Backbone bond lengths (Angstrom), bond angles and torsions (degrees), N, CA, C in turn:
res aa  C-N    CA-C-N  psi(-1)  N-CA   C-N-CA  omega(-1)  CA-C   N-CA-C  phi
1 M - - - 1.440 - - 1.490 108.87 -
2 L 1.307 117.01 -48.11 1.456 121.86 179.96 1.490 111.90 -60.79
3 P 1.250 123.06 -43.65 1.477 121.81 179.57 1.487 110.95 -62.08
4 R 1.308 119.34 -40.19 1.462 121.30 -179.94 1.527 109.52 -61.03
5 L 1.312 115.10 -43.49 1.475 118.59 -179.24 1.505 110.15 -65.79
6 L 1.308 115.27 -38.11 1.458 118.82 179.67 1.507 110.80 -67.08
7 I 1.380 112.94 -40.95 1.473 116.70 178.71 1.500 109.57 -61.67
8 A 1.306 116.01 -41.84 1.480 119.44 -179.91 1.515 111.22 -62.41
9 L 1.309 116.48 -42.24 1.458 118.53 -179.45 1.519 111.02 -66.31
10 I 1.300 116.42 -38.80 1.456 119.83 178.48 1.501 109.74 -63.42
11 A 1.336 116.18 -41.73 1.473 120.61 -179.27 1.509 109.90 -62.51
12 V 1.291 115.25 -43.72 1.482 118.24 179.63 1.511 109.72 -63.44
13 G 1.312 117.25 -39.06 1.459 118.70 -179.49 1.495 111.78 -66.92
14 V 1.365 115.43 -42.02 1.465 117.24 177.87 1.519 110.36 -60.78
15 F 1.311 115.23 -43.49 1.481 119.68 -178.12 1.534 110.07 -60.54
16 Y 1.274 113.65 -39.90 1.476 117.53 -176.65 1.510 111.13 -67.64
17 I 1.380 114.25 -38.81 1.454 118.95 179.71 1.504 110.31 -65.89
18 V 1.310 117.53 -44.76 1.477 121.15 -178.82 1.505 110.29 -63.82
19 Y 1.305 115.83 -43.80 1.484 119.76 -177.45 1.506 110.24 -64.44
20 S 1.303 115.40 -38.80 1.475 118.12 -178.60 1.509 111.15 -65.12
21 R 1.361 117.90 -41.00 1.469 119.98 179.87 1.514 110.98 -63.69
22 I 1.358 113.27 -43.83 1.487 116.61 -178.29 1.513 109.43 -60.02
23 T 1.296 116.97 -43.52 1.475 120.45 -176.48 1.511 111.15 -65.24
24 I 1.354 114.41 -41.58 1.466 117.56 -179.42 1.499 110.80 -65.31
25 K 1.302 118.15 -40.13 1.464 121.95 -178.62 1.494 111.14 -64.10
26 S 1.355 113.38 -42.72 1.472 115.78 -178.24 1.514 110.15 -65.30
27 V 1.289 115.47 -33.20 1.470 117.13 179.62 1.501 110.43 -69.66
28 I 1.357 117.07 -38.35 1.455 120.15 -179.11 1.503 111.42 -69.39
29 E 1.319 116.77 -37.11 1.466 119.50 -175.51 1.521 112.53 -75.32
30 V 1.292 117.24 -24.24 1.483 118.65 -179.81 1.530 107.99 -75.13
31 Q 1.330 116.74 113.00 1.481 122.64 179.78 1.509 109.58 -83.09
32 P 1.249 116.28 133.66 1.475 117.42 176.91 1.507 110.48 -69.58
33 S 1.296 116.96 146.00 1.475 122.29 177.37 1.521 108.68 -64.63
34 P 1.305 114.07 134.28 1.477 116.35 -179.82 1.511 110.79 -62.20
35 I 1.293 115.61 143.69 1.483 120.53 178.04 1.497 107.68 -79.34
36 A 1.278 113.81 123.32 1.468 118.26 -177.01 1.524 108.44 -67.52
37 S 1.321 111.10 130.94 1.471 115.74 175.52 1.496 108.35 -72.12
38 P 1.218 116.05 138.55 1.469 117.40 177.65 1.500 110.54 -64.45
39 S 1.312 114.33 132.14 1.472 118.03 -178.30 1.516 108.30 -68.09
40 I 1.291 114.29 135.44 1.474 120.07 179.72 1.498 107.86 -101.47
41 E 1.320 114.88 117.30 1.459 118.96 -179.78 1.514 109.01 -73.20
42 P 1.315 112.72 144.09 1.463 114.87 179.96 1.519 110.00 -57.34
43 S 1.264 115.53 141.19 1.455 120.51 -179.61 1.516 110.19 -68.09
44 L 1.296 116.70 130.31 1.471 122.45 178.87 1.522 108.69 -96.73
45 S 1.304 113.36 142.62 1.472 116.65 176.69 1.519 107.83 -62.05
46 P 1.248 116.02 127.12 1.470 117.24 -176.96 1.522 111.29 -62.25
47 S 1.314 113.46 129.90 1.478 117.73 177.25 1.525 108.59 -67.66
48 P 1.297 114.33 138.40 1.475 115.41 179.50 1.508 110.02 -62.26
49 S 1.275 114.28 133.54 1.469 117.25 178.39 1.515 108.78 -65.00
50 P 1.310 113.98 128.36 1.471 115.03 179.91 1.520 110.27 -61.68
51 S 1.334 113.23 135.51 1.472 117.55 178.89 1.517 108.15 -66.20
52 P 1.268 116.03 131.69 1.472 116.79 179.68 1.537 110.65 -64.33
53 T 1.317 114.43 134.85 1.467 119.29 179.18 1.513 108.77 -62.98
54 P 1.303 115.23 121.41 1.471 116.00 -177.38 1.517 110.96 -63.97
55 K 1.271 114.78 133.20 1.461 118.81 177.48 1.522 108.66 -85.09
56 P 1.319 114.55 130.87 1.468 116.33 -179.79 1.518 110.30 -63.64
57 T 1.320 112.59 136.99 1.467 117.12 177.08 1.515 108.28 -72.24
58 P 1.299 115.90 118.54 1.469 116.58 -177.38 1.519 110.25 -64.44
59 S 1.322 113.38 130.03 1.463 117.10 177.71 1.517 107.71 -77.26
60 S 1.304 114.16 144.55 1.457 117.54 -178.20 1.528 109.27 -68.61
61 T 1.314 113.97 135.04 1.469 118.78 178.93 1.506 109.05 -66.85
62 P 1.332 116.29 123.94 1.470 116.92 -178.74 1.516 110.88 -64.58
63 K 1.287 114.48 138.12 1.451 118.79 178.11 1.520 108.87 -75.31
64 P 1.328 115.63 137.07 1.464 116.75 179.14 1.511 110.58 -61.33
65 S 1.317 113.65 137.40 1.459 117.41 -179.66 1.513 109.09 -68.77
66 A 1.296 114.89 143.72 1.457 119.44 -178.64 1.520 110.29 -67.92
67 T 1.322 115.10 140.82 1.457 119.53 177.56 1.517 108.63 -63.45
68 P 1.327 116.33 124.89 1.464 117.54 -177.98 1.518 111.55 -61.61
69 R 1.286 116.26 137.10 1.454 120.62 178.56 1.522 109.61 -84.46
70 P 1.333 114.57 148.37 1.474 116.35 177.90 1.516 110.63 -58.00
71 S 1.307 113.98 140.11 1.462 118.55 -179.08 1.524 109.92 -65.36
72 T 1.300 114.10 136.63 1.462 118.68 176.70 1.520 111.53 -98.75
73 T 1.338 115.07 7.37 1.458 119.09 179.23 1.524 109.14 -66.52
74 P 1.290 117.65 124.69 1.465 118.99 -178.65 1.522 110.97 -64.57
75 T 1.331 115.28 149.40 1.459 120.60 177.55 1.518 109.19 -63.09
76 P 1.322 117.12 127.19 1.467 118.23 -178.22 1.519 111.44 -62.93
77 A 1.297 115.97 145.62 1.462 120.92 178.77 1.524 109.65 -67.97
78 P 1.339 116.83 145.44 1.466 119.10 177.27 1.520 110.68 -65.52
79 P 1.325 117.65 162.01 1.475 120.83 -179.31 1.527 111.64 -59.55
80 V 1.303 115.46 150.03 1.468 120.49 178.46 1.522 109.29 -72.22
81 N 1.322 115.15 128.18 1.462 121.69 178.71 1.522 106.88 -155.48
82 N 1.315 117.07 111.25 1.460 120.51 -176.90 1.523 113.51 -85.95
83 S 1.326 117.13 -0.20 1.466 119.69 179.48 1.516 110.26 -98.24
84 P 1.324 118.59 125.58 1.462 119.88 177.24 1.525 110.03 -66.77
85 P 1.335 117.99 158.70 1.467 119.31 178.95 1.528 110.38 -64.07
86 S 1.325 116.30 150.42 1.470 119.50 178.18 1.522 111.06 -69.24
87 S 1.332 116.32 -26.40 1.460 121.85 175.20 1.526 108.07 -162.08
88 G 1.327 115.58 157.93 1.462 119.81 175.77 1.514 113.97 76.02
89 Y 1.334 114.39 -161.92 1.468 121.99 -171.80 1.526 112.19 -100.12
90 S 1.348 115.04 147.39 1.461 121.12 174.30 1.520 109.34 -150.82
91 R 1.339 114.77 145.93 1.469 120.89 168.25 1.519 106.32 -115.58
92 Q 1.307 117.72 124.04 1.447 120.60 -174.53 1.521 110.97 -149.70
93 S 1.310 115.54 159.70 1.459 121.38 173.84 1.518 108.21 -93.16
94 V 1.306 115.70 140.59 1.463 121.00 -178.67 1.531 108.76 -125.60
95 N 1.321 115.09 126.93 1.464 120.57 175.66 1.524 107.49 -89.21
96 A 1.335 115.04 108.46 1.456 120.14 -174.82 1.521 113.30 -95.54
97 G 1.318 117.63 6.66 1.464 119.96 -176.74 1.515 111.67 85.04
98 I 1.332 117.62 -34.07 1.469 121.30 177.50 1.534 110.48 -99.87
99 G 1.317 116.11 2.52 1.464 121.47 -177.32 1.517 109.95 150.74
100 T 1.325 115.66 172.28 1.465 120.99 178.81 1.521 108.73 -109.37
101 Y 1.320 116.13 131.75 1.460 122.20 -173.69 1.531 110.47 -127.25
102 T 1.337 115.55 146.24 1.463 120.54 173.85 1.526 108.93 -87.25
103 V 1.336 115.59 130.99 1.463 121.04 -176.83 1.532 109.03 -127.19
104 D 1.331 115.46 128.10 1.466 121.30 168.72 1.517 106.13 -100.54
105 I 1.331 117.87 123.39 1.464 120.56 -172.00 1.523 111.03 -141.60
106 I 1.323 115.43 144.30 1.470 122.76 177.01 1.520 107.92 -123.78
107 T 1.316 115.71 128.61 1.465 121.87 -179.18 1.522 110.45 -108.10
108 A 1.322 116.89 138.16 1.468 121.65 176.91 1.527 109.89 -138.81
109 D 1.324 115.80 150.87 1.463 123.36 177.33 1.525 107.61 -99.75
110 L 1.337 116.41 123.37 1.458 120.10 -177.58 1.523 113.02 -70.09
111 N 1.316 117.56 -7.57 1.467 119.88 174.03 1.531 110.96 -76.05
112 S 1.327 116.80 -22.39 1.465 120.50 -179.72 1.527 113.37 -123.35
113 T 1.319 116.30 -5.62 1.469 121.05 -179.01 1.522 109.82 -124.29
114 R 1.314 115.50 137.99 1.462 121.50 173.90 1.521 108.07 -107.16
115 V 1.323 116.13 132.95 1.464 120.92 177.76 1.521 108.48 -95.90
116 I 1.330 116.88 129.42 1.463 121.45 178.81 1.531 109.82 -131.06
117 V 1.329 115.13 162.91 1.465 122.43 171.83 1.521 106.84 -114.71
118 D 1.318 116.53 129.02 1.464 120.74 175.15 1.524 107.99 -112.17
119 T 1.337 115.77 140.98 1.465 121.38 -178.97 1.523 109.83 -123.84
120 A 1.336 115.62 145.81 1.472 119.63 178.53 1.517 110.97 -72.49
121 S 1.322 116.27 -31.76 1.461 121.31 178.74 1.528 109.90 -93.65
122 D 1.325 116.14 151.26 1.470 120.13 178.85 1.524 112.33 -87.78
123 S 1.333 116.57 -13.38 1.457 120.61 -178.92 1.527 109.05 -155.48
124 D 1.316 116.77 -179.25 1.460 121.02 -179.57 1.533 110.74 -51.15
125 C 1.308 115.29 142.96 1.459 121.08 179.30 1.522 108.50 -144.33
126 T 1.317 116.66 133.51 1.460 120.30 -176.19 1.531 114.10 -112.73
127 N 1.324 118.59 -13.24 1.464 120.54 179.12 1.526 109.92 -160.63
128 N 1.335 115.49 150.08 1.477 121.61 -177.85 1.528 110.79 49.25
129 C 1.309 115.18 46.75 1.465 120.67 -176.69 1.528 110.57 -78.99
130 P 1.336 116.83 148.30 1.467 119.79 179.45 1.531 111.19 -70.20
131 V 1.307 115.47 149.31 1.465 122.33 176.76 1.524 108.58 -138.29
132 L 1.335 115.93 157.84 1.460 122.11 -179.49 1.530 109.94 -141.42
133 P 1.323 117.57 155.01 1.476 119.64 172.26 1.526 110.03 -69.00
134 L 1.322 116.87 152.46 1.463 120.98 178.92 1.521 111.34 -56.31
135 A 1.344 117.70 -40.70 1.468 120.52 -178.62 1.525 111.79 -59.77
136 T 1.324 117.23 -33.30 1.471 120.90 179.07 1.521 110.37 -68.90
137 Y 1.328 116.79 -41.70 1.470 119.69 176.13 1.529 110.49 -59.59
138 V 1.316 116.64 -45.60 1.464 121.48 -179.78 1.523 110.20 -59.04
139 S 1.320 116.32 -48.19 1.461 121.54 -175.93 1.525 112.20 -65.40
140 R 1.312 116.64 -49.62 1.470 119.06 -173.14 1.532 112.81 -72.95
141 S 1.352 116.09 -19.03 1.465 119.49 179.10 1.528 112.55 -98.04
142 G 1.338 116.98 -0.65 1.465 119.94 -178.19 1.508 112.22 66.97
143 A 1.330 117.35 29.05 1.469 121.84 -178.63 1.527 110.52 -85.47
144 Y 1.316 116.46 162.48 1.460 120.24 175.97 1.532 112.35 -110.19
145 A 1.340 115.92 -9.52 1.465 119.97 178.05 1.520 108.72 -158.47
146 G 1.332 115.86 160.58 1.458 119.51 179.09 1.513 111.96 -169.69
147 V 1.337 114.49 165.04 1.459 122.02 178.55 1.531 107.26 -141.62
148 N 1.337 115.71 154.23 1.467 119.40 177.57 1.528 109.74 -61.56
149 G 1.337 115.57 156.14 1.461 120.22 -173.05 1.517 115.54 -97.99
150 S 1.331 116.10 -129.80 1.464 121.92 -170.26 1.533 112.93 -83.87
151 Y 1.341 114.29 167.36 1.463 120.54 175.42 1.524 109.57 -58.53
152 F 1.346 116.21 145.36 1.466 121.03 174.27 1.521 108.56 -149.60
153 C 1.313 116.27 177.68 1.468 121.83 -176.66 1.533 108.96 -104.20
154 P 1.332 118.65 97.44 1.465 121.41 -174.89 1.528 113.17 -63.13
155 A 1.309 116.08 146.08 1.467 121.67 -178.41 1.519 112.61 -62.63
156 D 1.330 117.85 -24.76 1.461 119.87 -177.56 1.535 112.73 -87.47
157 Y 1.337 117.89 6.07 1.469 121.60 174.51 1.530 108.11 -93.46
158 A 1.325 116.85 127.75 1.463 120.16 179.29 1.532 111.28 -60.08
159 S 1.315 116.81 -34.80 1.464 120.88 -178.97 1.527 112.69 -70.45
160 C 1.333 116.21 -9.39 1.466 120.16 -178.16 1.531 112.23 -104.46
161 A 1.318 117.35 18.23 1.470 121.20 -174.20 1.522 112.73 -57.76
162 D 1.339 117.78 -34.83 1.465 120.14 -177.36 1.533 113.14 -104.17
163 K 1.345 116.25 9.54 1.473 120.23 177.94 1.532 109.99 -147.96
164 S 1.306 114.45 43.13 1.466 122.05 -174.29 1.530 112.72 -58.00
165 N 1.344 114.94 126.14 1.474 124.16 175.89 1.533 113.73 62.24
166 S 1.330 116.76 19.07 1.465 119.06 178.42 1.532 110.06 -92.28
167 Y 1.332 115.71 161.98 1.463 121.54 172.31 1.513 107.38 -140.94
168 D 1.335 116.55 152.80 1.466 118.78 -172.77 1.519 113.35 -121.69
169 T 1.326 117.95 12.52 1.464 120.72 177.47 1.533 109.95 -94.81
170 L 1.315 114.91 165.07 1.454 120.82 -174.57 1.528 111.80 -73.84
171 A 1.330 116.20 142.29 1.470 122.28 175.42 1.514 109.25 -155.89
172 M 1.338 115.54 149.07 1.464 121.26 169.77 1.517 107.19 -128.14
173 N 1.330 115.95 124.35 1.464 118.48 -175.26 1.524 112.05 -89.67
174 K 1.332 115.77 -177.17 1.470 122.20 -175.43 1.527 112.49 -65.75
175 N 1.341 116.46 -16.38 1.469 120.48 178.34 1.519 111.70 -94.41
176 K 1.336 117.05 12.41 1.464 124.84 177.63 1.535 111.82 67.23
177 V 1.307 116.52 26.59 1.465 121.62 177.54 1.527 109.09 -97.58
178 Y 1.355 116.10 126.70 1.456 120.84 177.02 1.529 109.76 -87.72
179 F 1.334 115.05 138.78 1.459 121.27 177.62 1.526 108.95 -112.25
180 N 1.331 115.36 141.78 1.463 122.99 176.37 1.529 111.54 57.19
181 S 1.303 116.01 37.94 1.465 120.58 -177.33 1.520 112.21 -68.21
182 S 1.331 116.58 -44.69 1.462 119.60 -173.97 1.525 112.82 -67.18
183 N 1.323 117.76 -33.91 1.466 118.92 -177.51 1.527 112.07 -91.57
184 N 1.328 117.95 12.79 1.457 120.78 178.16 1.532 112.10 -125.21
185 V 1.321 115.38 17.72 1.457 119.32 178.56 1.529 110.44 -61.63
186 Y 1.327 115.99 -38.34 1.463 120.63 -179.58 1.532 111.79 -113.50
187 S 1.303 116.51 21.98 1.465 120.17 -173.98 1.527 112.21 -69.66
188 S 1.328 114.36 139.51 1.464 120.39 176.72 1.524 111.62 -98.35
189 V 1.331 117.11 8.41 1.463 120.98 -179.97 1.530 109.50 -75.52
190 P 1.341 119.83 128.89 1.468 122.31 178.90 1.533 111.65 -62.30
191 A 1.334 115.52 161.09 1.463 120.25 -179.77 1.526 109.68 -149.56
192 V 1.333 115.23 158.59 1.460 121.67 173.77 1.522 107.60 -121.60
193 I 1.338 115.15 138.54 1.470 121.36 -178.97 1.523 107.95 -124.80
194 F 1.334 116.73 128.81 1.467 121.90 178.80 1.523 109.35 -109.97
195 Q 1.320 114.05 133.78 1.459 120.29 177.46 1.521 109.13 -150.53
196 G 1.314 116.17 121.69 1.457 120.78 179.20 1.521 111.13 59.32
197 N 1.342 115.44 -124.15 1.468 119.58 -177.78 1.529 112.28 -104.16
198 S 1.339 116.52 27.49 1.456 119.33 -179.68 1.529 111.05 -139.77
199 A 1.329 113.77 164.72 1.459 120.79 177.09 1.518 108.13 -135.08
200 R 1.312 115.59 144.48 1.463 121.05 179.49 1.532 108.43 -126.41
201 F 1.326 116.53 131.89 1.454 122.04 176.00 1.527 108.38 -109.05
202 V 1.335 117.17 129.68 1.461 121.55 177.17 1.523 108.45 -117.16
203 G 1.342 115.45 142.92 1.452 120.34 -177.54 1.513 114.10 -71.46
204 Q 1.359 116.08 -21.14 1.457 121.02 179.09 1.516 109.67 -142.20
205 S 1.322 116.50 140.17 1.470 119.81 178.64 1.522 111.34 -61.70
206 S 1.320 116.65 -26.79 1.468 120.53 -179.53 1.524 111.58 -64.76
207 Q 1.338 117.27 -16.90 1.461 121.13 179.21 1.535 111.49 -80.25
208 W 1.291 116.35 -5.00 1.457 119.94 -177.66 1.527 110.59 -114.57
209 G 1.335 115.58 134.92 1.465 120.39 177.31 1.527 110.35 -77.05
210 R 1.319 115.82 -147.09 1.459 120.13 -179.87 1.533 109.63 -126.90
211 D 1.310 114.24 46.40 1.462 121.14 -178.44 1.528 109.06 -68.73
212 S 1.302 117.31 121.64 1.465 121.22 178.89 1.535 111.65 -95.62
213 G 1.340 115.95 7.32 1.459 118.94 178.37 1.523 112.60 -84.47
214 V 1.310 117.03 -5.49 1.470 120.78 178.85 1.532 109.89 -86.47
215 D 1.320 115.37 171.90 1.469 119.82 -178.49 1.529 112.96 -86.01
216 A 1.330 117.23 -36.86 1.460 120.09 -176.11 1.519 110.54 -161.39
217 V 1.333 115.33 148.22 1.458 122.89 172.84 1.526 107.08 -135.75
218 L 1.337 115.81 132.76 1.465 119.43 176.56 1.526 108.64 -147.46
219 A 1.337 115.59 124.67 1.464 121.04 178.39 1.528 109.75 -105.13
220 N 1.320 115.29 143.10 1.460 121.91 173.32 1.529 107.18 -165.37
221 H 1.294 117.73 177.64 1.457 120.12 -178.03 1.525 109.98 -145.72
222 P 1.338 114.26 154.55 1.465 128.77 -5.07 1.533 111.17 -90.37
223 M 1.342 115.14 169.56 1.455 119.73 165.83 1.536 105.20 -81.18
224 T 1.316 116.50 130.81 1.475 119.35 -175.23 1.526 113.39 -100.82
225 L 1.344 116.39 -26.10 1.474 121.36 179.82 1.521 109.95 -132.91
226 A 1.309 116.99 141.60 1.465 122.11 173.19 1.526 107.79 -149.45
227 G 1.318 116.06 122.86 1.459 120.41 -178.80 1.522 112.53 62.53
228 G 1.321 116.78 28.27 1.461 120.90 179.21 1.514 113.96 82.01
229 N 1.335 117.46 5.04 1.459 121.40 -178.62 1.529 110.85 -110.69
230 V 1.326 115.41 142.09 1.460 120.55 175.05 1.526 107.71 -73.36
231 I 1.349 117.49 121.13 1.472 120.27 -176.16 1.528 112.61 -116.01
232 F 1.334 116.76 3.75 1.460 119.23 176.80 1.524 108.82 -125.60
233 G 1.332 114.83 119.33 1.462 119.11 -178.34 1.511 113.92 -109.43
234 G 1.325 116.78 8.01 1.459 120.80 -179.94 1.516 111.12 115.64
235 N 1.335 115.44 165.10 1.462 121.34 177.64 1.528 108.85 -150.89
236 S 1.318 115.76 -164.15 1.470 119.50 -176.24 1.526 113.01 -87.85
237 D 1.316 117.89 -0.04 1.468 121.13 -179.02 1.532 108.91 -75.96
238 P 1.341 117.62 112.91 1.474 118.50 -177.68 1.526 113.22 -64.82
239 K 1.313 117.42 -26.77 1.474 119.74 179.25 1.523 110.65 -67.88
240 Q 1.326 116.87 -40.88 1.459 119.72 179.28 1.525 111.76 -75.51
241 G 1.325 116.07 -21.73 1.463 119.58 -179.36 1.515 113.79 -90.90
242 S 1.333 118.19 -6.53 1.461 120.78 178.31 1.526 109.78 -91.68
243 R 1.319 115.93 160.81 1.462 120.05 179.99 1.527 110.97 -83.56
244 G 1.308 114.97 139.42 1.465 120.56 179.78 1.516 109.84 -175.08
245 N 1.321 116.43 -172.17 1.465 121.34 176.08 1.524 108.63 -83.95
246 R 1.324 116.49 128.81 1.465 121.67 -173.42 1.523 111.36 -121.06
247 S 1.335 115.29 116.15 1.471 120.44 178.94 1.530 109.94 -83.23
248 F 1.334 115.50 151.93 1.467 119.75 -179.02 1.523 110.23 -153.06
249 V 1.339 114.22 161.95 1.465 122.63 167.03 1.520 106.30 -131.33
250 G 1.338 116.57 137.85 1.459 119.54 -177.50 1.516 111.58 -154.48
251 T 1.325 115.06 173.16 1.468 120.86 177.71 1.523 109.37 -139.80
252 N 1.333 113.78 169.71 1.471 119.41 175.68 1.520 111.08 -95.76
253 G 1.325 116.49 12.24 1.465 121.07 -179.64 1.513 112.43 88.61
254 A 1.330 116.51 -3.41 1.463 120.19 179.29 1.533 108.36 -127.89
255 S 1.335 117.16 -124.62 1.464 119.71 -174.13 1.529 113.69 -103.54
256 T 1.311 118.02 12.71 1.458 120.38 178.75 1.526 109.61 -104.06
257 V 1.333 116.22 129.27 1.458 121.97 -178.34 1.523 108.98 -118.58
258 Y 1.335 115.02 147.67 1.468 121.23 -178.73 1.524 109.87 -130.36
259 I 1.299 116.35 141.22 1.457 122.16 166.28 1.524 107.01 -128.01
260 G 1.313 116.69 149.38 1.458 116.86 -178.45 1.509 113.37 179.50
261 V 1.337 114.11 -171.16 1.465 122.60 -179.06 1.523 108.45 -138.55
262 V 1.329 116.43 126.34 1.464 121.98 171.09 1.521 106.50 -96.51
263 K 1.317 116.65 127.63 1.468 120.35 -174.18 1.529 112.52 -94.28
264 N 1.334 113.08 145.51 1.466 121.61 175.00 1.525 111.93 52.89
265 A 1.325 114.46 52.81 1.463 119.57 -177.96 1.521 110.13 -137.69
266 T 1.333 115.99 155.26 1.463 120.53 168.39 1.527 106.88 -82.75
267 V 1.343 116.37 166.19 1.464 119.11 178.90 1.531 110.03 -63.98
268 A 1.319 117.66 -37.66 1.475 120.49 179.54 1.524 111.02 -64.08
269 E 1.327 117.36 -36.84 1.469 120.52 -179.52 1.528 111.69 -68.70
270 V 1.332 117.20 -28.95 1.464 120.67 -178.76 1.527 110.72 -58.92
271 G 1.336 117.10 -39.40 1.465 119.77 178.56 1.511 112.00 -57.30
272 H 1.330 117.54 -42.10 1.463 121.65 179.26 1.531 111.43 -67.20
273 V 1.318 115.74 -38.10 1.469 119.55 -179.92 1.533 110.32 -65.38
274 L 1.331 116.45 -47.02 1.467 119.88 -177.30 1.528 111.75 -70.78
275 K 1.312 116.79 -31.74 1.474 119.23 174.46 1.525 109.45 -63.78
276 A 1.339 116.93 -42.93 1.469 120.63 179.28 1.523 111.55 -62.14
277 M 1.341 117.16 -23.68 1.469 121.42 179.36 1.532 112.35 -88.18
278 G 1.317 116.32 -4.15 1.460 119.59 176.73 1.510 115.03 94.15
279 L 1.333 118.67 7.16 1.464 119.79 177.44 1.527 109.65 -71.87
280 Q 1.335 116.21 152.30 1.461 121.84 -179.81 1.526 112.31 -104.23
281 Y 1.331 116.16 -34.39 1.468 121.76 -179.60 1.521 108.80 -135.22
282 A 1.328 115.18 144.26 1.467 118.97 177.53 1.517 110.07 -156.24
283 L 1.328 114.80 141.70 1.460 122.76 179.07 1.528 108.78 -121.58
284 N 1.325 115.15 130.20 1.466 120.32 176.54 1.530 110.07 -70.26
285 L 1.333 116.86 142.12 1.461 122.11 176.29 1.530 108.81 -116.14
286 D 1.320 116.63 -179.63 1.467 120.22 178.95 1.531 108.88 -60.81
287 S 1.332 116.11 154.43 1.472 120.40 -175.95 1.523 109.31 -139.16
288 G 1.330 116.24 -149.45 1.458 120.53 178.57 1.512 112.54 59.58
289 G 1.333 115.84 -132.28 1.470 120.72 -177.49 1.505 114.42 -70.40
290 S 1.329 117.52 -8.99 1.470 121.15 179.31 1.524 112.51 -93.21
291 T 1.318 117.59 -9.21 1.462 121.46 -173.68 1.517 111.95 -60.02
292 A 1.331 115.80 127.57 1.466 120.72 177.67 1.523 109.59 -157.78
293 L 1.324 115.08 140.77 1.464 122.07 177.34 1.525 107.35 -137.45
294 Y 1.335 115.73 132.04 1.466 119.97 -173.26 1.525 110.42 -129.03
295 S 1.340 114.97 133.27 1.468 121.27 173.05 1.526 107.21 -159.04
296 G 1.333 116.61 94.67 1.457 120.22 -174.46 1.514 111.97 68.98
297 G 1.311 117.24 19.95 1.466 124.08 -174.24 1.511 108.17 136.43
298 Y 1.305 116.12 167.51 1.461 119.35 -179.54 1.534 110.52 -71.54
299 K 1.307 115.74 126.04 1.459 122.08 171.98 1.523 110.18 -94.42
300 V 1.324 114.90 -31.79 1.467 123.24 171.55 1.524 105.96 -139.20
301 G 1.307 116.41 141.17 1.458 118.52 179.13 1.503 113.12 108.89
302 P 1.351 118.74 -160.66 1.465 127.25 25.21 1.521 116.62 -81.90
303 G 1.313 119.78 -15.25 1.456 119.08 -177.05 1.511 111.16 69.81
304 R 1.327 115.32 -177.95 1.471 119.41 179.94 1.523 110.39 -77.68
305 S 1.307 117.00 164.83 1.469 120.90 174.69 1.527 108.57 -67.29
306 I 1.341 116.01 147.60 1.465 121.46 -169.96 1.531 110.86 -131.36
307 P 1.350 117.85 157.98 1.472 119.91 -178.02 1.524 114.18 -83.63
308 N 1.355 117.84 -17.61 1.465 119.72 177.81 1.520 110.15 -153.43
309 A 1.326 115.43 161.11 1.474 120.79 -178.71 1.518 109.40 -149.56
310 L 1.328 115.31 151.42 1.475 122.32 176.52 1.524 107.65 -102.43
311 L 1.347 116.37 127.14 1.469 121.27 -170.07 1.516 113.48 -127.14
312 F 1.350 116.01 151.87 1.463 123.98 173.16 1.529 108.33 -104.77
313 V 1.342 115.53 124.01 1.454 121.14 178.81 1.528 109.06 -125.00
314 V 1.317 116.68 137.24 1.457 120.07 177.87 1.527 109.36 -67.57
315 K 1.322 116.13 133.66 1.475 120.27 179.34 1.526 110.21 -70.82
């Protein structure tokens, strides 16, 4: 039994040895397939890299220019000239000795010009009286120049609620109608009277009758010049003592008449200004918001509408 088993084991061992050699040989004899070399493509001349298209440098957007602001430079004063124009309108600076003032002035010859007063009302009026712009007075009377007239009580003043747009000084209009005659019999308010080629200034309205043969009568206060002398030095009225535009009517003592506005002056200073210009007589007119001077258009103003106006009409 043992020999058979031994023989069997020997046989198995021989078989195993033979099989192992055969297997090893077959493995050695089998050549592996060569690894294919990667094909190398012929080198191509490198294409020139395209130059990048230059991008335009964006120009900076111009900033919009700022809208120019209105100049705040004050209007230069006109040249100094103490002589009024021989005729027509002028704006000039006047050295009055107490200061230099701007004056708008219109000169007329009474030999060729008639001075009249035009009124919005046809007769005396004590409240809610009619008023007109200076330009309307000029137009409807066929005048070529004019200035605002006497003091009155403007409708926009609270103190004038029961006497709106009325005035209480003496006047005679172009229709020979006297206004406020009865309450000026004893009036101390100065007045100017025009007749023909002359003008007369009276210190008090009471010195004048009710002659309708003259061309115009207008009372107001104060008179600033008489005989070439300054006769008003100021009073307690704060309105007359403050600086503002001051309307006036005056003469050279003969046949030349002037209307105009002295700017930025008190009423007392106006006398000095007009004296420096050679005037002999001058009467202050209404001022402030009523100030207006017209010659081919407004030279000063138009100001508020007014109940009366002093006008130049060609004879």
